[in-house]
C-alpha positions as CSV (number, residue, x, y, z in Angstrom):
1,M,0.9,18.2,-33.2
2,S,3.8,18.5,-30.7
3,D,3.1,22.2,-30.3
4,D,-0.5,21.4,-29.3
5,F,0.8,19.1,-26.5
6,A,3.7,21.3,-25.3
7,F,3.2,22.7,-21.8
8,D,5.2,23.6,-18.8
9,L,5.1,21.7,-15.5
10,F,3.4,24.7,-14.0
11,D,0.5,24.2,-16.5
12,C,-0.5,21.0,-14.8
13,V,-4.0,20.7,-13.3
14,S,-3.4,17.9,-10.9
15,P,-1.1,18.4,-7.9
16,L,-0.2,14.8,-8.3
17,D,1.5,15.7,-11.6
18,F,3.1,18.9,-10.4
19,R,3.9,18.4,-6.8
20,Y,4.2,14.7,-6.2
21,W,5.3,13.4,-9.6
22,G,6.7,16.0,-11.8
23,Q,9.3,17.3,-9.4
24,D,10.4,13.8,-8.1
25,R,12.7,12.5,-10.8
26,A,13.5,9.3,-8.7
27,L,9.8,8.5,-8.4
28,R,9.3,9.0,-12.1
29,N,12.2,6.8,-12.9
30,L,10.7,4.0,-10.9
31,L,7.1,4.2,-12.2
32,E,7.1,5.8,-15.7
33,S,7.2,2.5,-17.5
34,Y,3.9,1.5,-15.9
35,V,1.7,4.6,-15.1
36,T,2.2,7.2,-17.8
37,E,0.2,7.7,-21.0
38,R,3.4,6.6,-22.9
39,A,3.4,3.4,-20.8
40,R,-0.3,2.8,-21.6
41,V,0.3,3.0,-25.4
42,R,3.5,0.9,-25.2
43,S,1.8,-1.8,-23.2
44,E,-1.1,-1.9,-25.6
45,A,1.3,-2.2,-28.5
46,R,3.0,-5.0,-26.5
47,V,-0.3,-6.9,-26.5
48,E,-0.6,-6.5,-30.3
49,A,2.9,-7.9,-30.7
50,A,2.2,-10.8,-28.5
51,A,-0.9,-11.6,-30.5
52,A,1.1,-11.5,-33.7
53,W,3.6,-14.0,-32.3
54,A,0.8,-16.3,-31.3
55,L,-0.6,-16.1,-34.8
56,A,2.8,-17.1,-36.1
57,E,3.2,-20.0,-33.7
58,M,-0.2,-21.3,-34.8
59,G,0.5,-21.0,-38.5
60,V,-1.7,-18.1,-39.4
61,C,1.2,-15.8,-40.4
62,G,5.0,-16.2,-40.7
63,E,7.6,-15.3,-38.1
64,A,8.8,-12.5,-40.3
65,V,5.4,-10.9,-40.1
66,A,5.4,-11.2,-36.3
67,R,8.8,-9.7,-36.1
68,E,7.7,-6.7,-38.2
69,I,4.7,-6.1,-36.0
70,E,6.9,-6.5,-32.9
71,Q,9.3,-3.9,-34.2
72,A,6.5,-1.5,-35.0
73,A,5.2,-2.0,-31.5
74,E,8.5,-1.0,-30.1
75,E,8.8,2.1,-32.2
76,V,5.2,3.5,-32.1
77,T,4.9,6.7,-30.2
78,P,2.1,8.1,-28.0
79,Q,2.2,11.3,-30.0
80,E,1.4,9.6,-33.3
81,V,-1.3,7.5,-31.7
82,A,-2.9,10.6,-30.1
83,A,-2.8,12.4,-33.5
84,E,-4.5,9.5,-35.2
85,E,-7.1,9.2,-32.4
86,A,-7.9,12.9,-32.8
87,R,-8.6,12.2,-36.5
88,I,-10.7,9.0,-36.1
89,Q,-12.0,9.2,-32.5
90,H,-11.1,5.7,-31.5
91,N,-8.0,5.0,-29.3
92,I,-7.3,1.3,-30.1
93,R,-8.0,1.7,-33.8
94,A,-5.7,4.6,-33.8
95,L,-2.9,2.4,-32.4
96,V,-3.7,-0.3,-34.9
97,N,-3.5,2.2,-37.8
98,C,-0.2,3.5,-36.5
99,L,1.2,0.0,-36.3
100,R,-0.1,-0.9,-39.8
101,A,1.6,2.3,-41.1
102,R,4.9,1.0,-39.9
103,V,4.8,-2.5,-41.4
104,S,4.8,-3.9,-44.9
105,P,1.6,-4.5,-46.9
106,A,2.1,-8.3,-46.3
107,A,2.1,-7.8,-42.5
108,R,-0.8,-5.3,-42.3
109,P,-3.7,-7.8,-42.4
110,F,-2.3,-9.5,-39.2
111,V,-2.2,-6.4,-37.0
112,H,-5.1,-6.8,-34.5
113,L,-6.4,-9.9,-36.2
114,C,-8.8,-11.8,-33.9
115,L,-8.7,-9.0,-31.3
116,T,-11.2,-6.5,-30.0
117,S,-10.4,-3.2,-28.3
118,F,-10.7,-4.5,-24.7
119,D,-8.7,-7.6,-25.5
120,V,-5.9,-5.1,-25.8
121,I,-6.9,-2.6,-23.1
122,D,-7.7,-5.0,-20.3
123,T,-4.8,-7.2,-21.0
124,A,-2.4,-4.2,-21.1
125,T,-3.9,-2.8,-17.9
126,A,-3.3,-6.1,-16.2
127,W,0.3,-6.2,-17.5
128,R,1.0,-2.6,-16.3
129,M,-0.5,-3.0,-12.9
130,K,1.0,-6.4,-12.2
131,N,4.5,-5.2,-13.1
132,A,4.1,-1.9,-11.3
133,A,3.4,-3.9,-8.1
134,I,6.1,-6.5,-8.6
135,A,8.9,-4.2,-9.9
136,V,8.2,-1.1,-7.8
137,V,5.4,-1.0,-5.1
138,I,6.4,-4.2,-3.3
139,P,10.2,-3.5,-3.3
140,Q,9.5,0.0,-2.0
141,L,7.3,-1.5,0.7
142,K,10.0,-4.0,1.6
143,E,12.5,-1.1,1.9
144,L,10.2,0.7,4.3
145,I,9.6,-2.5,6.3
146,A,13.3,-3.1,6.6
147,I,13.7,0.5,8.0
148,L,10.9,-0.2,10.5
149,I,12.5,-3.5,11.5
150,G,15.8,-1.7,12.3
151,L,13.9,0.9,14.3
152,A,11.9,-1.7,16.2
153,R,14.9,-3.7,17.1
154,R,16.8,-0.7,18.3
155,E,13.9,0.3,20.5
156,K,12.6,-3.1,21.5
157,D,13.5,-2.5,25.2
158,T,12.6,1.3,25.3
159,L,9.9,1.7,27.9
160,Q,6.8,3.5,26.6
161,I,3.3,3.8,28.0
162,G,0.7,2.1,25.9
163,R,-2.4,4.1,25.0
164,T,-5.9,3.1,24.4
165,H,-8.7,5.6,23.7
166,G,-5.9,8.2,23.9
167,Q,-5.4,7.4,27.6
168,H,-2.5,5.8,29.4
169,A,-3.0,2.0,29.5
170,E,-0.3,-0.5,30.2
171,P,3.5,-0.5,29.6
172,I,4.9,-1.6,26.3
173,T,8.1,-0.8,24.5
174,F,8.4,1.6,21.6
175,G,9.9,-1.2,19.5
176,F,6.7,-3.2,20.1
177,A,4.6,-0.2,18.8
178,V,6.7,-0.1,15.7
179,A,6.5,-3.9,15.2
180,E,2.8,-3.5,14.7
181,Y,3.5,-1.8,11.4
182,V,6.1,-4.3,10.4
183,A,3.5,-7.0,10.6
184,R,0.7,-5.0,9.0
185,L,2.7,-3.8,6.1
186,G,4.3,-7.3,5.7
187,N,0.8,-8.8,5.3
188,R,-0.2,-6.0,2.9
189,A,2.9,-6.7,0.7
190,L,2.0,-10.3,0.5
191,A,-1.7,-9.5,-0.3
192,L,-0.6,-7.1,-3.0
193,Q,1.7,-9.8,-4.5
194,R,-1.1,-12.3,-4.6
195,A,-3.5,-9.7,-6.1
196,A,-0.9,-8.6,-8.7
197,E,-0.1,-12.1,-9.8
198,A,-3.9,-12.9,-10.2
199,L,-4.6,-10.0,-12.6
200,P,-5.8,-11.8,-15.8
201,G,-5.8,-10.9,-19.4
202,K,-8.3,-12.0,-22.1
203,I,-8.2,-12.6,-25.8
204,S,-11.8,-13.7,-26.3
205,G,-13.2,-11.2,-28.7
206,A,-16.0,-8.7,-28.7
207,V,-18.5,-10.6,-26.5
208,G,-16.1,-13.0,-24.9
209,A,-17.2,-16.1,-26.8
210,Y,-14.1,-16.4,-29.1
211,N,-16.3,-15.7,-32.2
212,A,-13.5,-14.1,-34.2
213,S,-10.6,-16.5,-33.2
214,S,-12.8,-19.5,-33.8
215,L,-12.8,-18.7,-37.5
216,F,-9.1,-19.5,-37.5
217,F,-8.5,-22.0,-34.7
218,A,-10.0,-25.3,-33.7
219,D,-9.1,-24.3,-30.1
220,P,-9.3,-20.5,-29.9
221,R,-8.5,-20.7,-26.2
222,E,-5.0,-22.0,-27.1
223,F,-4.5,-18.9,-29.0
224,E,-5.5,-16.9,-26.0
225,R,-3.2,-18.9,-23.7
226,R,-0.3,-18.3,-26.0
227,V,-0.8,-14.5,-26.2
228,L,-1.1,-14.2,-22.4
229,A,1.8,-16.6,-21.7
230,R,4.1,-14.2,-23.6
231,L,2.9,-11.4,-21.3
232,G,3.2,-13.4,-18.2
233,L,-0.5,-13.2,-17.4
234,P,-3.1,-15.8,-16.3
235,V,-6.2,-16.3,-18.5
236,A,-9.4,-14.8,-17.1
237,G,-11.7,-17.4,-15.8
238,Y,-14.6,-15.8,-17.6
239,S,-14.8,-12.8,-19.9
240,T,-17.2,-10.8,-21.9
241,Q,-15.7,-8.0,-24.0
242,I,-14.0,-7.2,-20.7
243,V,-12.2,-9.3,-18.1
244,E,-14.1,-10.1,-15.0
245,P,-13.6,-7.0,-12.8
246,E,-13.1,-8.6,-9.4
247,P,-9.4,-9.2,-9.7
248,L,-8.8,-5.5,-10.4
249,C,-11.0,-4.7,-7.4
250,D,-8.8,-7.0,-5.3
251,Y,-5.7,-5.4,-6.6
252,V,-6.8,-1.8,-5.9
253,H,-8.1,-2.9,-2.5
254,A,-4.6,-4.2,-1.7
255,L,-3.2,-0.8,-2.7
256,I,-5.8,1.2,-0.8
257,S,-5.6,-1.0,2.4
258,T,-1.8,-0.6,2.3
259,F,-2.3,3.1,2.1
260,G,-4.5,2.9,5.2
261,V,-1.7,1.2,7.1
262,L,0.7,4.0,6.1
263,A,-1.8,6.6,7.2
264,N,-2.2,4.9,10.5
265,L,1.5,4.8,11.0
266,A,1.8,8.4,10.1
267,D,-1.1,9.4,12.4
268,D,0.5,7.6,15.4
269,M,3.9,9.2,14.8
270,R,2.2,12.6,14.4
271,A,0.4,12.2,17.7
272,L,3.6,11.2,19.5
273,Q,5.1,14.4,18.1
274,R,2.6,16.6,19.9
275,S,4.3,19.2,22.2
276,E,2.8,17.8,25.3
277,I,3.9,14.2,24.4
278,A,7.1,14.8,22.4
279,E,8.2,11.2,22.3
280,V,9.3,11.2,18.7
281,G,10.1,13.9,16.1
282,E,10.9,14.3,12.5
283,A,14.5,15.2,11.9
284,F,14.7,18.9,10.8
285,G,17.2,20.4,8.4
286,A,19.3,23.4,9.5
287,E,17.4,25.7,7.2
288,Q,14.0,24.0,7.3
289,V,11.0,26.3,8.3
290,G,8.1,24.9,10.3
291,S,5.7,27.8,10.2
292,S,5.3,31.0,8.1
293,T,4.7,33.0,11.2
294,M,6.0,31.0,14.2
295,P,9.8,30.5,14.0
296,H,9.8,28.0,16.8
297,K,7.5,25.5,15.1
298,R,8.6,22.0,14.0
299,N,5.5,20.6,12.4
300,P,5.1,16.9,11.6
301,W,4.4,17.8,8.0
302,N,5.6,14.6,6.4
303,F,3.4,12.5,8.5
304,E,0.5,14.8,7.8
305,N,1.2,14.7,4.1
306,V,0.8,10.9,4.1
307,K,-2.5,11.0,5.9
308,S,-3.7,13.8,3.6
309,L,-2.9,11.8,0.5
310,W,-4.7,8.7,1.9
311,K,-7.8,10.9,2.4
312,Q,-7.7,11.8,-1.2
313,F,-7.1,8.4,-2.7
314,M,-9.0,6.1,-0.3
315,P,-12.4,7.1,-1.6
316,R,-11.4,6.1,-5.1
317,M,-12.0,2.5,-4.1
318,V,-15.7,3.4,-4.5
319,A,-15.2,4.1,-8.2
320,V,-13.4,0.8,-8.6
321,Y,-16.4,-1.0,-7.0
322,A,-18.7,0.9,-9.2
323,D,-16.8,-0.4,-12.2
324,Q,-17.8,-3.9,-11.4
325,I,-21.1,-3.1,-13.0
326,S,-21.2,-3.3,-16.8
327,E,-24.4,-3.9,-18.8
328,H,-24.6,-7.3,-20.6
329,Q,-21.3,-8.0,-22.5
330,R,-19.9,-4.5,-21.9
331,D,-20.7,-0.8,-21.7
332,L,-18.4,2.2,-21.6
333,T,-19.0,3.4,-18.1
334,N,-15.6,2.1,-16.8
335,S,-13.6,3.6,-19.7
336,A,-12.8,7.0,-18.1
337,S,-12.8,6.0,-14.5
338,Q,-10.2,3.1,-14.9
339,R,-7.7,5.5,-16.4
340,F,-7.2,7.0,-12.9
341,I,-6.1,3.8,-11.3
342,P,-2.4,4.5,-12.0
343,E,-2.7,7.7,-9.9
344,I,-3.3,5.5,-6.9
345,V,-0.1,3.6,-7.5
346,V,1.9,6.9,-7.9
347,A,0.4,8.4,-4.7
348,L,1.0,5.2,-2.7
349,V,4.7,4.8,-3.8
350,G,5.2,8.5,-3.1
351,A,3.9,8.1,0.4
352,V,6.0,4.9,1.0
353,R,9.1,6.8,-0.1
354,R,8.3,9.8,2.1
355,L,7.9,7.5,5.1
356,Q,11.2,5.7,4.3
357,R,13.0,9.0,4.6
358,V,11.3,10.2,7.8
359,M,11.3,6.9,9.6
360,D,14.9,6.2,8.8
361,R,15.8,9.5,10.6
362,L,13.1,9.4,13.3
363,V,14.3,11.1,16.5
364,V,13.2,9.0,19.6
365,D,13.1,11.0,22.8
366,R,13.5,8.4,25.6
367,V,13.6,11.1,28.3
368,S,10.1,12.2,27.2
369,M,8.9,8.6,27.1
370,E,10.2,8.1,30.7
371,R,8.5,11.4,31.8
372,N,5.2,10.5,30.3
373,F,5.4,7.0,31.7
374,A,5.9,8.5,35.2
375,L,2.6,10.5,34.9
376,T,0.5,7.4,35.6
377,E,3.2,5.0,36.8
378,G,1.5,4.3,40.1
379,M,-1.8,3.4,38.6
380,I,-0.3,1.0,36.1
381,A,-0.1,-1.6,38.9
382,A,-4.0,-1.7,39.1
383,E,-4.4,-4.3,36.4
384,P,-1.9,-6.8,37.7
385,A,-3.2,-6.2,41.2
386,Y,-6.8,-7.0,40.2
387,L,-5.7,-10.1,38.3
388,L,-3.5,-11.5,41.0
389,L,-6.2,-10.9,43.7
390,A,-8.8,-12.6,41.5
391,A,-6.5,-15.5,40.9
392,L,-6.0,-15.8,44.7
393,G,-9.8,-16.1,45.2
394,H,-10.9,-12.6,46.0
395,P,-14.7,-12.5,45.3
396,D,-14.8,-9.1,43.6
397,A,-11.2,-8.1,42.9
398,H,-12.0,-5.7,40.1
399,E,-14.3,-3.5,42.2
400,A,-11.9,-3.6,45.2
401,V,-9.0,-2.4,43.0
402,R,-11.2,0.2,41.3
403,Q,-12.1,1.7,44.7
404,I,-8.4,1.8,45.7
405,T,-7.5,3.7,42.5
406,L,-10.2,6.3,43.3
407,E,-8.9,6.6,46.8
408,A,-5.3,7.0,45.5
409,E,-6.4,9.7,43.1
410,Q,-8.4,11.6,45.7
411,S,-5.7,11.4,48.4
412,A,-2.8,11.9,46.0
413,R,-1.1,8.9,47.6
414,P,0.7,6.2,45.6
415,F,-1.5,3.3,44.5
416,Q,0.8,0.8,46.1
417,D,0.6,2.5,49.5
418,V,-3.2,2.6,49.4
419,L,-3.3,-1.1,48.3
420,A,-1.0,-2.2,51.2
421,A,-3.1,-0.2,53.7
422,H,-6.3,-2.2,53.1
423,R,-6.5,-4.7,55.9
424,E,-9.1,-6.9,54.1
425,L,-6.5,-7.6,51.4
426,E,-3.7,-8.6,53.7
427,E,-4.4,-12.4,53.5
428,Y,-4.3,-12.2,49.7
429,L,-1.3,-10.0,49.4
430,A,0.7,-12.2,51.9
431,R,0.3,-15.1,49.4
432,L,2.0,-13.2,46.5
433,S,5.4,-14.5,45.4
434,E,8.4,-12.2,45.5
435,E,8.2,-11.7,41.8
436,Q,4.6,-10.8,42.0
437,R,5.2,-8.3,44.8
438,A,8.1,-6.8,42.8
439,L,5.8,-6.3,39.8
440,L,3.3,-4.4,41.9
441,T,6.0,-2.3,43.4
442,D,7.7,-1.6,40.1
443,P,5.2,-1.6,37.2
444,R,8.0,-0.9,34.7
445,R,8.5,-4.7,34.8
446,Y,4.9,-5.1,33.5
447,T,5.6,-5.1,29.8
448,G,4.6,-8.7,29.1
449,L,6.1,-10.1,25.9
450,A,6.6,-6.7,24.3
451,S,10.3,-7.0,23.8
452,A,10.3,-10.7,22.9
453,R,7.4,-10.2,20.4
454,T,9.2,-7.4,18.8
455,A,12.2,-9.5,18.1
456,E,10.0,-12.4,17.0
457,I,7.9,-10.3,14.6
458,C,11.0,-8.7,13.1
459,A,12.7,-12.0,12.5
460,Q,9.5,-13.5,11.1
461,W,9.0,-10.8,8.5
462,E,12.6,-10.6,7.5
463,E,12.3,-14.3,6.6
464,R,8.9,-14.1,4.9
465,L,9.8,-11.1,2.8
466,G,13.4,-12.2,2.1
467,L,14.9,-9.0,3.6
């Protein structure tokens, strides 16, 4: 059987296996206990062991029997389960047969007693996905957030032109731009935590009505509670043969929406790395090649990779929504599609770790930021000029300032000079305070609360996430 399953890494079909998983030993070390086929088999065996201990606690079998089954669950291999499945064409019964083969005749009747296949499958899925999030995804997100907090604090006073619709808008600081992603990823980490902890299991039998367990227990729901308590899972509020699908939808949505924030961050950094903007850059190694034909190129390939992965995995949310639909007490239409959910976890953690590396070494070009700011520096005073004139009672301040901006553009004169030359505005401008006049003269001061909010957001999320 081992020869049938032996293959080289280069025989993989999925690039996730070869390029983003197979060659990243650190990523595999983090996740292999939750996302691999071995992890699936071992988690399902874990459910069988938990059920055996609940049977023992409620007097159906002895502790020695539960201990035997638990030992078998720890020893069973995915290879032997796969071989048995190939023989009988049923994955959970294959696991049960392999466990039964490892225990004494006295213990065999109690393997899988009162359980149906999806008691095991759905409960094991919840256990794997919950623990993958708690043990790996959220800690990795926190590490990225900590890196972003360090960058935001370092650059909280670095002047940058804000951009809306791809056009120069009002001044901000680069730290403020980074703080956006501190807040968004912080909120996603908390959402993922909530979704992971809400993933339920179920031990309610073939149609969810506790038919089998009610043969043995006056309160079969107590049996269910005991099994799931051993696994650290809540009990599903309602179940048929399968758990209600919405908690898993919420969980995957938390993953995918987190991926969207990563893609947005990557896209922003990629845009700022354009040759004509050049405000940030990925750190390049001495021997790194940017293009196969253009030796001068330094492409933002890490940022592009994150967005590209998001494009591949974001649409998989549709399949998860489709899996909400199951006829009556259960059909098999979610059986294959749900097996791909661990790939979303792998891709997301891979993208997080990639951004950790590149954002930790991000090159910030303050000279370019100053140069770009100067391109429209004169016009930046248009917004505060309009607002101050309106506050002083000008009947149509927005139109007056708009006309001044057009005149400044056409005459190539500074906005402030054109503004001061308009006699009809003299009475309003004379009433400005010294601070307001200075703001119109030097729009670099017009950064609002960018620096203060950056510091506040960083401190807030450090506290909320325990960084």
